[in-house]
C-alpha angles and dihedrals in degrees: 000000000000092000091051091049093052091050091047092048092052091054096042092050089047094239084127127031095216142002095265091056090046092053090052090049091051091062090060101038121120120240089244093058092047089050092055091053093045091052088060089045091055091049092049092047089054090052095047137251114356112243116235111235100189132070112212110202126184130199117223111213116067089353110063091009135022127209132216091024131126090022094306122134120253127242121238145193110222127214116217129192125229091279093053094254115143111245102169143005124215134198115229088258092051089049092059091068103024119121112215114222099226091168088070092046095253119163138179126255108207097174094119092048092051094051113100089192091055090050090056091049097049106033130095119188121248094220096192094056093042089053089052091051093048092048091055091048091050089055093051099255122158100255126182139167119229115185133179089224125104115243114294121252087238110027092178092056090050091049089050090054090053091050090050087065096043100266106130104179127149121244092245089063094054110088126192117201097179092091095050122105118262133045104244108101093195094055092047093051092047091051091049093049092048089053091052092048093049092049093049097038093242121158099200138044128203115192120193107200138145095216116096089208090059094045091050091050092053 
């Protein structure tokens, strides 16, 4: 417990940028520096459980999981014209920057992105990012998933797929921004994260996302 606290303190105080760096730092720390951190630990233990001040939110597609890799098919958002005919298909990354031509009556078809079965067929785990998420959970951090997808047709099946790859996260910590008003994915994810932070009393938000638009928004 003490070791975990020291590692957590190094990251929270931004002495280390991540847990792996903190673990390497620990090996070289003087006894005096460890003693200073442990003094704070003893005081906090006397006061009660330390409140987590940061929300750690992870994107799904191309962050926790990739698509179209290892021989698997990719998942797409389709663009239909006013008659319902498909005129274009977009990867999730293309979708982040695509401008829908509403003047021509174009609309999105999200059927593949809402299929939990399709997700299982197309996705490959990004083990490095999943390890980072699990490490934060193990150390009691406030971890959430914020995805640009709309809610899956079978949320339990999607949650089961996450668990299959070691991501054990409750449904109330999985947030879907696809059904929100507006078209800017970055803005919607920021608004969602702010809501989570306000509800939990957190002061900071860390968002792990592959989309430049999302990173710029945060």
